[in-house]
The first five atom37 places (N, CA, C, CB, O) and aatype in JSON, in Angstrom:
{
  "aatype": [12, 14, 16, 9, 9, 15, 3, 11, 19, 11, 18, 9, 2, 6, 19, 13, 9, 18, 9, 10, 18, 19, 15, 15, 4, 10, 9, 2, 6, 5, 11, 19, 9, 12, 2, 9, 9, 7, 16, 11, 15, 13, 13, 3, 19, 9, 19, 14, 11, 6, 9, 10, 10, 15, 12, 13, 11, 9, 11, 10, 19, 11, 9, 10, 15, 2, 9, 10, 6, 15, 19, 15, 11, 13, 7, 9, 6, 9, 9, 15, 16, 13, 15, 13],
  "atom_mask": [
    [1, 1, 1, 1, 1],
    [1, 1, 1, 1, 1],
    [1, 1, 1, 1, 1],
    [1, 1, 1, 1, 1],
    [1, 1, 1, 1, 1],
    [1, 1, 1, 1, 1],
    [1, 1, 1, 1, 1],
    [1, 1, 1, 1, 1],
    [1, 1, 1, 1, 1],
    [1, 1, 1, 1, 1],
    [1, 1, 1, 1, 1],
    [1, 1, 1, 1, 1],
    [1, 1, 1, 1, 1],
    [1, 1, 1, 1, 1],
    [1, 1, 1, 1, 1],
    [1, 1, 1, 1, 1],
    [1, 1, 1, 1, 1],
    [1, 1, 1, 1, 1],
    [1, 1, 1, 1, 1],
    [1, 1, 1, 1, 1],
    [1, 1, 1, 1, 1],
    [1, 1, 1, 1, 1],
    [1, 1, 1, 1, 1],
    [1, 1, 1, 1, 1],
    [1, 1, 1, 1, 1],
    [1, 1, 1, 1, 1],
    [1, 1, 1, 1, 1],
    [1, 1, 1, 1, 1],
    [1, 1, 1, 1, 1],
    [1, 1, 1, 1, 1],
    [1, 1, 1, 1, 1],
    [1, 1, 1, 1, 1],
    [1, 1, 1, 1, 1],
    [1, 1, 1, 1, 1],
    [1, 1, 1, 1, 1],
    [1, 1, 1, 1, 1],
    [1, 1, 1, 1, 1],
    [1, 1, 1, 0, 1],
    [1, 1, 1, 1, 1],
    [1, 1, 1, 1, 1],
    [1, 1, 1, 1, 1],
    [1, 1, 1, 1, 1],
    [1, 1, 1, 1, 1],
    [1, 1, 1, 1, 1],
    [1, 1, 1, 1, 1],
    [1, 1, 1, 1, 1],
    [1, 1, 1, 1, 1],
    [1, 1, 1, 1, 1],
    [1, 1, 1, 1, 1],
    [1, 1, 1, 1, 1],
    [1, 1, 1, 1, 1],
    [1, 1, 1, 1, 1],
    [1, 1, 1, 1, 1],
    [1, 1, 1, 1, 1],
    [1, 1, 1, 1, 1],
    [1, 1, 1, 1, 1],
    [1, 1, 1, 1, 1],
    [1, 1, 1, 1, 1],
    [1, 1, 1, 1, 1],
    [1, 1, 1, 1, 1],
    [1, 1, 1, 1, 1],
    [1, 1, 1, 1, 1],
    [1, 1, 1, 1, 1],
    [1, 1, 1, 1, 1],
    [1, 1, 1, 1, 1],
    [1, 1, 1, 1, 1],
    [1, 1, 1, 1, 1],
    [1, 1, 1, 1, 1],
    [1, 1, 1, 1, 1],
    [1, 1, 1, 1, 1],
    [1, 1, 1, 1, 1],
    [1, 1, 1, 1, 1],
    [1, 1, 1, 1, 1],
    [1, 1, 1, 1, 1],
    [1, 1, 1, 0, 1],
    [1, 1, 1, 1, 1],
    [1, 1, 1, 1, 1],
    [1, 1, 1, 1, 1],
    [1, 1, 1, 1, 1],
    [1, 1, 1, 1, 1],
    [1, 1, 1, 1, 1],
    [1, 1, 1, 1, 1],
    [1, 1, 1, 1, 1],
    [1, 1, 1, 1, 1]
  ],
  "atom_positions": [
    [[-59.99, 77.07, -44.22], [-60.95, 77.46, -43.57], [-62.21, 76.45, -43.29], [-61.27, 78.55, -44.21], [-62.18, 75.74, -44.29]],
    [[-62.89, 76.16, -42.78], [-63.73, 74.96, -42.58], [-65.14, 75.26, -42.95], [-63.67, 74.45, -41.14], [-65.88, 76.15, -42.54]],
    [[-65.4, 74.1, -44.03], [-66.72, 74.17, -45.12], [-68.07, 73.25, -44.14], [-66.19, 73.09, -47.03], [-67.75, 72.23, -43.53]],
    [[-69.13, 73.64, -44.12], [-70.13, 72.53, -43.52], [-71.09, 72.32, -44.89], [-71.13, 73.14, -41.93], [-71.62, 73.17, -45.6]],
    [[-71.09, 70.95, -44.96], [-71.65, 70.68, -45.88], [-73.09, 69.61, -45.34], [-70.52, 70.16, -46.83], [-72.8, 68.64, -44.63]],
    [[-73.97, 69.73, -45.55], [-75.08, 69.19, -45.47], [-75.92, 68.66, -46.65], [-75.66, 69.96, -44.87], [-75.59, 69.01, -47.78]],
    [[-76.87, 67.92, -46.49], [-78.38, 68.02, -47.33], [-79.59, 67.2, -47.45], [-78.17, 68.03, -48.53], [-79.46, 66.01, -47.17]],
    [[-80.77, 67.64, -47.83], [-81.76, 67.07, -47.59], [-82.79, 66.97, -47.94], [-81.91, 67.15, -47.0], [-83.28, 68.07, -47.7]],
    [[-83.71, 66.21, -48.48], [-84.6, 65.75, -49.11], [-86.32, 66.72, -48.88], [-84.48, 64.23, -48.62], [-87.03, 66.51, -47.89]],
    [[-86.62, 67.48, -49.73], [-87.74, 68.55, -49.27], [-88.83, 67.71, -50.43], [-87.29, 70.66, -49.6], [-88.28, 67.12, -51.35]],
    [[-90.35, 67.69, -50.35], [-91.21, 67.42, -50.98], [-91.96, 68.34, -51.86], [-91.77, 66.95, -50.28], [-93.15, 68.45, -51.55]],
    [[-91.58, 69.02, -52.87], [-92.1, 70.39, -53.14], [-93.05, 70.24, -55.06], [-90.33, 71.69, -53.05], [-92.73, 70.15, -56.25]],
    [[-93.86, 70.29, -54.48], [-94.78, 70.51, -55.84], [-95.34, 69.01, -56.3], [-93.75, 71.24, -57.23], [-95.72, 68.94, -57.47]],
    [[-95.42, 67.93, -55.56], [-95.53, 66.76, -55.48], [-94.29, 66.06, -56.15], [-96.75, 66.46, -55.96], [-94.51, 65.27, -57.07]],
    [[-93.21, 66.27, -55.81], [-91.98, 66.08, -56.33], [-90.72, 66.07, -55.54], [-91.88, 66.92, -57.19], [-90.27, 67.15, -55.15]],
    [[-90.15, 65.05, -55.29], [-88.93, 64.66, -54.39], [-87.87, 65.8, -54.65], [-88.27, 63.06, -54.79], [-87.56, 65.76, -55.84]],
    [[-87.33, 66.61, -54.12], [-86.51, 67.34, -54.53], [-84.81, 67.54, -53.48], [-87.46, 68.56, -54.69], [-84.68, 68.45, -52.66]],
    [[-83.94, 66.74, -53.69], [-82.55, 67.06, -53.41], [-81.89, 68.18, -53.32], [-81.95, 66.61, -54.08], [-81.66, 68.87, -54.31]],
    [[-81.49, 68.51, -52.04], [-81.11, 69.7, -51.96], [-79.89, 69.49, -50.92], [-82.28, 70.65, -51.59], [-79.9, 68.8, -49.9]],
    [[-78.63, 70.43, -51.54], [-77.08, 69.74, -50.89], [-76.99, 71.48, -50.54], [-75.45, 68.7, -52.33], [-77.02, 72.44, -51.31]],
    [[-76.89, 71.43, -49.5], [-76.12, 72.99, -47.88], [-74.64, 72.35, -48.52], [-76.51, 72.53, -44.99], [-74.04, 71.29, -48.71]],
    [[-74.54, 73.9, -48.7], [-72.65, 74.19, -48.82], [-72.79, 75.53, -47.82], [-71.77, 74.72, -50.92], [-73.63, 76.42, -47.98]],
    [[-71.91, 75.48, -46.9], [-71.67, 76.97, -45.83], [-70.05, 77.02, -45.29], [-72.85, 76.86, -44.1], [-69.15, 76.25, -44.96]],
    [[-70.25, 78.16, -45.42], [-68.38, 78.36, -45.09], [-68.17, 80.11, -44.75], [-67.14, 77.86, -46.96], [-68.93, 81.04, -45.02]],
    [[-67.11, 80.13, -44.21], [-66.31, 81.57, -44.04], [-65.6, 82.51, -45.33], [-65.07, 81.21, -43.1], [-65.11, 81.98, -46.33]],
    [[-65.64, 83.79, -45.11], [-64.94, 84.09, -46.16], [-63.83, 84.65, -45.57], [-65.57, 84.88, -47.11], [-63.82, 84.61, -44.34]],
    [[-62.46, 85.39, -46.39], [-61.6, 85.67, -45.62], [-61.48, 87.14, -44.45], [-60.7, 85.56, -46.54], [-60.79, 87.49, -43.5]],
    [[-62.73, 87.7, -45.31], [-63.52, 89.01, -44.32], [-64.79, 88.44, -43.25], [-64.43, 90.29, -45.57], [-65.64, 89.16, -42.71]],
    [[-64.67, 87.2, -43.12], [-65.29, 87.04, -42.36], [-66.89, 86.96, -42.06], [-64.78, 87.6, -41.96], [-67.56, 86.84, -41.03]],
    [[-67.23, 87.09, -43.68], [-68.45, 86.89, -43.63], [-68.75, 85.65, -44.21], [-69.09, 87.87, -44.15], [-68.02, 84.84, -44.79]],
    [[-70.5, 85.62, -43.81], [-70.76, 83.81, -43.74], [-71.36, 83.65, -45.51], [-72.46, 83.15, -42.13], [-71.82, 84.56, -46.21]],
    [[-71.22, 82.54, -45.79], [-71.78, 82.59, -47.38], [-72.3, 81.41, -47.05], [-70.73, 82.67, -48.87], [-71.6, 80.58, -46.47]],
    [[-73.51, 81.19, -47.34], [-74.79, 79.61, -47.77], [-74.88, 79.86, -48.95], [-76.61, 79.42, -47.11], [-75.11, 80.99, -49.39]],
    [[-74.64, 78.33, -49.94], [-75.2, 78.42, -51.07], [-76.17, 76.99, -50.95], [-74.07, 78.57, -52.28], [-75.63, 76.12, -50.27]],
    [[-77.19, 76.71, -51.39], [-78.06, 75.64, -52.0], [-78.14, 75.12, -53.57], [-79.31, 76.07, -51.7], [-78.22, 75.86, -54.55]],
    [[-78.11, 74.04, -53.56], [-77.7, 73.31, -54.86], [-78.48, 73.06, -55.05], [-76.94, 72.41, -55.12], [-78.7, 72.26, -54.14]],
    [[-79.78, 73.12, -55.98], [-81.09, 72.24, -55.79], [-80.85, 71.91, -57.13], [-82.68, 72.91, -55.33], [-79.9, 72.36, -57.76]],
    [[-81.98, 70.84, -57.75], [-82.08, 70.54, -59.09], [-80.98, 69.48, -59.84], [0.0, 0.0, 0.0], [-80.89, 69.25, -61.05]],
    [[-80.24, 68.97, -58.81], [-79.06, 67.56, -59.45], [-80.15, 66.29, -59.11], [-77.03, 67.27, -58.23], [-81.09, 66.08, -58.34]],
    [[-79.57, 65.72, -59.97], [-80.7, 64.11, -60.15], [-79.16, 63.4, -59.44], [-81.43, 63.27, -62.54], [-77.94, 63.37, -59.59]],
    [[-80.26, 62.91, -58.62], [-78.78, 61.91, -57.38], [-79.22, 60.24, -58.25], [-79.41, 61.81, -54.51], [-80.09, 59.64, -58.87]],
    [[-78.25, 60.19, -57.85], [-78.37, 58.19, -58.47], [-77.53, 57.51, -57.9], [-77.99, 57.67, -60.14], [-76.49, 58.13, -57.69]],
    [[-77.57, 56.22, -57.48], [-76.64, 55.1, -57.29], [-76.41, 54.3, -58.29], [-76.96, 54.34, -56.37], [-76.83, 54.38, -59.44]],
    [[-75.82, 53.63, -57.88], [-75.51, 51.66, -58.63], [-75.54, 50.67, -57.6], [-73.69, 51.24, -59.39], [-75.02, 50.85, -56.5]],
    [[-76.16, 49.63, -57.95], [-76.21, 48.58, -57.7], [-75.76, 47.61, -58.32], [-77.0, 48.47, -57.52], [-76.15, 47.29, -59.44]],
    [[-74.83, 46.96, -57.61], [-74.43, 45.25, -58.5], [-75.3, 44.8, -57.88], [-72.88, 44.22, -58.38], [-75.71, 44.96, -56.73]],
    [[-75.84, 43.66, -59.43], [-76.55, 42.74, -58.8], [-75.6, 41.33, -58.49], [-77.82, 42.5, -59.72], [-74.5, 41.03, -58.95]],
    [[-76.5, 40.56, -57.47], [-75.41, 39.39, -57.37], [-75.35, 38.3, -58.55], [-75.69, 38.57, -56.03], [-76.35, 38.33, -59.27]],
    [[-74.56, 37.51, -58.85], [-74.65, 36.6, -60.16], [-75.56, 35.67, -59.65], [-73.23, 35.85, -60.75], [-75.92, 34.9, -60.54]],
    [[-76.08, 35.44, -58.57], [-77.17, 34.02, -58.68], [-78.59, 34.43, -58.39], [-76.82, 32.73, -57.46], [-79.35, 33.59, -57.92]],
    [[-79.08, 35.86, -58.69], [-79.86, 36.51, -58.76], [-79.95, 37.08, -60.27], [-79.7, 37.26, -57.75], [-79.15, 37.69, -60.97]],
    [[-81.61, 36.47, -60.54], [-81.86, 37.03, -62.31], [-81.91, 38.64, -62.41], [-83.61, 36.43, -63.05], [-82.24, 39.26, -61.39]],
    [[-81.72, 39.07, -63.14], [-81.74, 40.88, -63.39], [-83.02, 41.14, -63.3], [-81.19, 41.58, -64.91], [-83.31, 42.2, -62.76]],
    [[-83.74, 40.57, -63.63], [-85.26, 40.61, -63.96], [-86.02, 40.33, -62.54], [-85.69, 39.4, -65.18], [-87.1, 40.86, -62.29]],
    [[-85.55, 39.71, -61.91], [-86.02, 39.16, -60.12], [-85.61, 40.64, -59.45], [-84.76, 37.45, -59.2], [-86.35, 41.51, -58.99]],
    [[-84.31, 40.59, -59.56], [-83.56, 41.86, -58.98], [-84.67, 43.18, -59.17], [-81.94, 42.16, -59.93], [-85.34, 43.77, -58.33]],
    [[-84.56, 43.37, -60.73], [-85.42, 44.58, -60.69], [-86.49, 44.96, -60.07], [-85.76, 44.78, -61.58], [-86.81, 46.05, -59.59]],
    [[-87.11, 43.81, -60.12], [-89.0, 43.98, -59.37], [-88.95, 44.17, -58.04], [-90.16, 42.49, -59.46], [-89.87, 44.76, -57.48]],
    [[-87.71, 43.62, -57.25], [-87.2, 43.9, -55.67], [-87.07, 44.99, -55.44], [-86.0, 43.42, -55.21], [-87.67, 45.66, -54.6]],
    [[-85.82, 45.49, -56.57], [-85.23, 47.23, -56.12], [-86.94, 48.04, -56.21], [-83.68, 48.2, -57.83], [-87.5, 48.69, -55.33]],
    [[-87.3, 47.8, -57.22], [-88.95, 48.77, -57.48], [-89.51, 48.92, -56.45], [-90.18, 48.17, -58.35], [-89.69, 50.05, -56.0]],
    [[-90.05, 47.48, -55.64], [-90.84, 47.31, -54.65], [-90.17, 48.25, -53.38], [-90.98, 45.74, -54.4], [-91.0, 48.76, -52.63]],
    [[-89.19, 48.43, -53.19], [-88.29, 48.72, -51.82], [-88.58, 50.17, -52.45], [-86.37, 48.01, -51.51], [-89.66, 50.59, -52.04]],
    [[-87.85, 51.14, -53.42], [-88.0, 52.0, -53.61], [-89.4, 52.81, -53.53], [-87.45, 51.89, -54.38], [-89.32, 53.93, -53.01]],
    [[-90.67, 52.39, -53.99], [-91.56, 52.63, -54.35], [-92.73, 53.03, -52.96], [-91.71, 51.6, -55.27], [-93.64, 53.78, -52.63]],
    [[-91.86, 51.85, -52.49], [-92.11, 52.1, -50.78], [-91.48, 53.31, -49.88], [-91.51, 50.84, -50.03], [-91.97, 53.99, -48.98]],
    [[-90.46, 53.29, -50.37], [-89.69, 54.98, -49.8], [-89.75, 55.95, -50.38], [-88.34, 55.16, -49.66], [-89.03, 56.89, -50.04]],
    [[-90.68, 56.09, -51.53], [-91.1, 57.66, -51.99], [-92.4, 57.15, -52.23], [-90.27, 58.53, -53.43], [-92.86, 57.95, -53.05]],
    [[-93.37, 56.2, -51.98], [-94.47, 56.28, -51.99], [-94.95, 56.4, -53.68], [-94.76, 57.35, -51.01], [-95.94, 57.08, -53.96]],
    [[-94.47, 55.96, -54.35], [-95.09, 55.8, -55.9], [-94.21, 56.1, -56.78], [-96.28, 56.67, -56.27], [-93.55, 57.14, -56.78]],
    [[-94.13, 55.06, -57.72], [-93.52, 54.06, -58.43], [-92.92, 55.15, -60.13], [-94.95, 52.55, -58.65], [-92.15, 54.85, -61.04]],
    [[-93.89, 56.63, -59.82], [-93.06, 56.99, -61.34], [-92.29, 58.1, -61.04], [-94.05, 57.43, -62.73], [-92.44, 59.01, -61.85]],
    [[-91.25, 58.39, -59.81], [-90.81, 59.22, -59.1], [-89.04, 58.67, -59.8], [-91.4, 59.07, -57.33], [-88.07, 59.43, -59.79]],
    [[-89.02, 57.77, -60.15], [-88.09, 57.36, -60.4], [-87.69, 56.9, -61.71], [-88.02, 56.73, -59.68], [-88.47, 57.04, -62.66]],
    [[-86.13, 56.15, -61.91], [-86.05, 55.55, -63.01], [-85.59, 54.54, -62.84], [0.0, 0.0, 0.0], [-85.43, 54.3, -61.64]],
    [[-85.17, 53.49, -63.73], [-84.03, 52.7, -63.41], [-83.64, 52.68, -65.05], [-84.35, 51.1, -62.51], [-84.4, 52.68, -66.02]],
    [[-82.15, 52.65, -64.99], [-81.33, 52.38, -66.11], [-80.19, 51.41, -65.9], [-80.81, 53.6, -66.58], [-79.21, 51.77, -65.25]],
    [[-80.27, 50.32, -66.38], [-79.5, 48.99, -66.82], [-78.21, 49.14, -67.66], [-80.44, 48.12, -67.68], [-78.11, 49.21, -68.89]],
    [[-77.13, 49.19, -66.57], [-75.84, 49.48, -68.07], [-74.96, 47.7, -66.97], [-74.22, 52.19, -68.03], [-74.73, 47.27, -65.84]],
    [[-74.83, 47.3, -68.72], [-74.39, 45.96, -68.17], [-72.08, 46.28, -67.93], [-75.09, 44.35, -69.88], [-71.34, 46.73, -68.8]],
    [[-71.88, 46.06, -67.22], [-69.66, 45.96, -67.23], [-69.85, 44.96, -67.2], [-68.29, 46.49, -65.94], [-70.78, 44.17, -67.06]],
    [[-68.47, 45.0, -67.4], [-67.64, 43.49, -66.77], [-67.84, 42.85, -65.16], [-65.86, 43.84, -66.8], [-67.83, 43.6, -64.18]],
    [[-67.99, 41.55, -65.07], [-67.97, 41.44, -63.87], [-66.57, 41.39, -62.85], [-68.69, 40.42, -63.83], [-65.4, 41.22, -63.18]],
    [[-67.07, 41.56, -61.67], [-65.86, 41.93, -61.1], [-65.47, 40.09, -60.02], [-66.22, 43.76, -59.99], [-64.45, 39.97, -59.35]]
  ]
}
């Protein structure tokens, strides 16, 4: 059975909320729609070796601040791993 998945970011109560929409049909042909709200989205960024981490972090904060229109709506966690 086909499943349709989509997502959207809504601005609710002065906070950006990520919503994942999942819809499909059951065996008895009833339609099911599930909205998953409140998950924290994240992404990984690989910092090039030739750029200092502190400089890269400043650039990343500027980019995200322009997109989200605020610095307080996201956090950055530094995780060091083996280099590739």
